[in-house]
N, C-alpha and C positions, 0 to 999 in steps of 0.2 A: 647520504641522508643529511638534511639540515642539522645542524649542531643544537638545535632547541632554542636559539636565540630569537627574540622578536622579529618576525618577518617584516621586510619593507611592504607597506600596504598603501602607499601615497596615492596611486591612482584609484584604488577602491574607496579610500576616504573622500577623494574629490568626487567620484561618481555618486556616493551616498549623499553627500551635500546637495548635489543637483537633484537626485531622486526625491529628497525629502520635500522639495518644493513642489513636486508634481504628482507624487504617488503616496498615498497614506503609509506611513512608516517606512517608506522608501522601497518597499517590495511588493510584488503582486500576489503573493501567498504568504501567510504568517510564518509557516515553518521555514522560510528562507531567512527570516531575521535572526540575529544572533543576540537578541535582547535577553532571552531567557538564560543564557550562559555568560551575560555580562561582557560580551565582546563587541569588537567593531565590525565593520562591514566586510563582505566578501563577494566579489564580482567574478563570474567565470568568463573566460575568454575562448576556451576550446577543451576538447577532449581527445584522447588516443588510446584505444584499448581500455586498460585498467587505470589510466591516468587522467587527471584533470588539471588544467592550467588556469590561474587567475590572471587578471589584467595586469598585475604587477610581474608576471612572469614566473611566480612560484608554482612549482609541480607537486602534486599530491597523489598518493594512491587514493582512488575514489571509492568510498564505501557508501556513498549516497546513491549514485548511478540514477539520477533524475528521480529519486524516491522510488525506484523499482523497475522501471521499464527496460533499462538497458542490460538485459540478462546476457547479451552477447558483448557487452562493453561498448565503448564509444566509437562511432563511425565504422562498424563492421562493413567490410567492402561489399558484401552482397546486399546489405540493406541500403547502403549509399547508392549502389547501382540501380536498385529497384526504384528509388525515389527519382532518380535522374531519368530513367526510362519513362516513368509515369509523367514527369514534368514536361517532357518533349511533346506530349499530346495535350496537355492542359492542367489546370489546377483544380477546377470545380466546374460542375455542369448544371446542377440543379435537376438531374436526370439520373436514373439508375445506371450503373456501370457493370460490366462483367466481374470486375474485381470484387464488388460487393457480394455477388452470388457465389464467388469462390471462397470468399471469406466465411460467409454463412455455412457453406458446405464443409469447410475445414473445421470450423468450430463445432459443428454437429458431429463430425467424425471423431474429433479428439476429446470433447468434454461430455461425460456421462449426463444423461437426462436432457440434453439440449435437442428437442425435436424440431423447434423453430426459434429463430433469433432475429433480433432488431439491433441494427448499429446506431449508436448515438455518438456524441461528442466528448464525453467525460465520464468518469465514475459516478460523479454526483448525478448526472442525468440518468445513468443506468439504474442506480438505487431508487431514485425518485420515481422513475417510470415503473419499475418493478413493484414497488409498493402500491402504486396507483391501480396497476393491473390486478394485483392481488385484492385490493378493496372492491374493484369492479367485479371481479369473478365471484368472490364470496358474499358481496353485499353488506359487508361489515366495515366498521370504521378503526378499530383499535389496532395498535401495532406494538409488538414486543420486541424491544432491543436490549442490549446488554452493557452494563457500565464499562466505559473505556473503549468500546468499539466505535470506530469512526466510520460512517457511511455516507460522507459528503455533506455539503452545507445546506441541504434542504431544510425548511423550517422545522419540520416534525422530526428530523433525525438529529437536531443539535440539542439533545437532551442528554446530559452526562456523557458527552462524546469524548473521544480520544483525540490524537493528533494535536495540532496547534491549539484546539480549544483547551485541552488539558494543560499544555505547556504554559499558556498564559492565563490560567486561573479563571477562565470564563466558560465553563462547560455548558451553561445555559445562555446562549448569546442573546445580547440585547437586540430588539427588533424582531423577536419571535414571539407573536400573541400568545397568551396564556391558553386561549382557546385551541390552538394548534397543538401545543405540547400536551394538552389534557388527553389527546387521543393515543399518546405514546406511554406504554408501560416499560419502565427500566428496571432491569433485574440484575443481580450480580452474575458475572460470568462464572462458569463452572459450578453451578448451583442447580442441580436437577430438581430439588425439592421446591425451590422458589418458583421455578417454571411450572411444575405441577399445581402449585398453589394459585398462581395467577390464573390458570386455565379453570381451576375449580371455581374461582370467584367471578371470572369474566369471559369464560370460554366462548359463549355464544356471541360475543361482541368482538372477538379477536380475528382479524382478517389474516394476519401473518406473523411469523417470527423471523427476524432478519439477524444474521450472525456473521461475523469473520470466522471462518473455520479455524484458522490459526490467526490469532490477533497479531496486528503489526503496529497498531496506533495507540497503544498504552506501553509501548515495547512489545517484544515478542512474548506472547503467552500462548501455551498450548492446551487443548482441551482434554480432559479426563475421558476415559472410556464410557463412564456412566453419564457424563454429559452428552456425549455423542449419542449415546442410546436414547437419551430423553429428547434430544432434538428430532430424532428420527420417528419418535413414537408419540409424543404427547400432542403436538400440533395436529398431526394427521388424525389422531383419535377424536379430536375436537372439531374437525372440519375446517381447520386453518391450513395455510400454506407455510412452507419453509422456504425462505429466500437465503441462498448462500452467497455472501459477498466476497467473490474471488477476484475483485479488482487488483488487489495486491498479490495474492497467492497463485492466481491462475496462470499456469505455464512457468512459474517460477519454482515452486516447490516440487512439482513433478509435471511430466508432460500432460497428464490427464487431470491435473488440478489436485488441490487439497482434498477434495471430496472423494477421490480415488484412493488416497492414503487412508483416510479415516472411515470409509464405507458410509458417508453421509448420502442421503437420498432426497435432494432438494426439489421442490416443485419449480422454482425459478432460480437462475444463477446470474450474478452480475459479473461482468468482466471489464477490463480496461488495461492500461499501462502497457504490458508486453504485446497485446495484439495491435498496437499502434507502432511498435519498433521505435519509440521515441517521439512520436507525433501524436497529437491529441486524439483520443478515441475513447469510446465506451461501447458496451453492448449488454443486453439482457435477453434471456430466452429461457425456455423450459418446456413444459408438457404442451402439446399441441392444442389441446382444449383450452388451456389457460392463455396461451399466446393468440388464439383466435378471438380474444376479446379486444385485441388492438385494432384501432382503425387503420385501414378503410374497411376491414371485414367485420370489426366489432365496435361497440359504443365507447371504448376507452381511448381518449385522443392523446396522441404524443406525436411530435414532429421536430424537425430540425433541418434548417437550410443546408448546413455542412454535413449532415449525418451521412456517413459512408464516404468521406472525402477521399478522392482517389489516391492522394499522396500518403495519407495514413494508412490506408488499405494496402497500398503496395509495400510499405515499410513493415506492416504487421505480417503479411503473407511471407515476405522474404525472411522474417525472424522465425516465424513457425516453420518454414521449410528447412531452415538451417538447424533448428532444435530437432526436427525429426530425422535429418540425414546424418547428424553427428552425434546425437545423444550425449550431451555434455553433463548430464546430470550426475553420473557417478563420479566423475572428476571434481565437479564443483562441490559435491557432498565431501569428498575427502579433503579437499582444500579448506573448506568451511570448518570441518572438524579440527583440522590441524591449527588453523588460525585460532579458534575458540580454545582449544587446549593450551596453545601458547599464551593467550591472553590470561587465562586462569593461572598459569604457571607464573607469569610475570606479576600479577597481582599478589599472589601468596608469597613470592620472594620478597616482595616490598612490604608485606604486612598490611596490605589494603584488603579490606573486606568487599567481595563482589559476588554477585549471582549471575551467571551467564545462562540466558535462554536462547535455544537455536532450533530451528527447523529448516533443514536444507541450507539454502543460502541466505536465510534471513537470521539475524541475531540481534541481541541486545545485551549489553553489560550494565546491569543494574547495581548501583552502589548501595547494596544492602545485603545483610547475611540471611534475610528471610527468603525462603522459597516464593517465587513470584507466580501466583496462579490465578489472580484477579486484579481489579483496580485497587482495592485496599492495600494489597501487599505490595503492589508496584509503587504506591504512594509512600511506603517506608523508605524508599531510596533516599540518599543524601544528594540532592540536586546541586548544592554548592560544590561538593567533591567531585561530581560529574563535570561541572563547568571548568573546574581547575584542570581535570584531566583532558577535557576537549581541547583546551587551549594549548597544553603541552603537546598534545598529539598533532594539532594543526601546525604548530612550530616545527615539529618533527617530520612534516610532510605526509600527514594522514588526514584526508577529508572525512569526517564523521558527521552524522546528523547532529545539528546543534540543539538537541533536546534529549533529556534523559528517557523520555517517553516516546521514542520512535524506533523503528527497526533500522539496522544497517544491512548492507547487502554486499554479496560477491557476484561476480559474473564469470563467464567462461573465459574471459580474457585475463583474470588474475591467476597467476602461476606462482610456482615456488618463490621466485624473487620478490614478488609483491607481498606474498605472505610473510616472508622473512623480514621484509622492510617494516611491515606493520607490527610484528612481534618485537622486533628490535626497538621500535619506537615506544611501544607499550612498556617495555622494561625500563626504559630511561624515563618515561612519563610517570609511571607509578613510583619509581624511586625518588623522584624529585617533587612529588606532590606537596 
């Protein structure tokens, strides 16, 4: 383990200086910036299993894992082999491939409620398309979302969003016309009464409710049984659709998704991340009668030149095959519980107050003593304390998401040695904060 001294980051510093000249903020996604934790740049050079290496040669136990897709860890041999085999035939055709059909069949078999599915290029495309389909199917305009839930950067979804929008203090993004946001009703997460009231006031205008079943984008927050029951009941009672955003949770918290653990019954489901095995991908699907609204069989238009890209499909299918063949979920659950218990004990021993939320291999260490059940309670966290802890952990060889309001992840590649490394680093980091 690194002794906690400041790491040499000379190459990262030089790369950031170059990047700032050509890329806004030097990064191609805001969550990759370290500005919110007051730190310098970090540029990755490679990964192997549970570890990531930066361009300066520093090694870290990786708890970001490409923000969730790498459930098998970096460069799993079967995923790498699948990509190489697909590449031998070509990279893109602008025509359907057998792999796309196999992916759709696999998703239908594994994910409850997916009668038909359409592949796209990202989670944002998936959620944007699902909302469009819901509006086309119902003939209604309004959308209900929940504070702190991030569903991609489509205009009508960047209203009180989580993820980078929350970190950088701009949940209502500039460039989003007020007329677009006016169709979005934003409610507190875990508040069945607020959902009921919204439908009492505007039920005939609401096309859909979109929700992260387990939230990952204000940090990990889990739903109450009453909230789950309300999601299953209230939209359906008023003729609206329920859209389950499993871009992050799909195949991560369980083989059959978060909805299988919670008993959620969505009309549409959005997927991404893991179904691309680390390459760009997204998907949305649901009830056949709803999906028959999608062009070319229906009037709702959605298209994409690279949708169903053969390399992404190959990587995703390989990942799903390994998950089915090896069932790593019980071991990941045990390791995740051991890790979070160790983090809690390390914080308590150092007299640092934290609340740790976890579901499966997703977790967040909130620097607050308040139970975190929604956005308002998440915002009681001491973000400056998180920033100090983040940098101590980075110097001790642990790569955490650079935001208090994000989920960290484990993979099947994380074993006892990596868990022990993170816990030992946490003891030192909490002690010296």
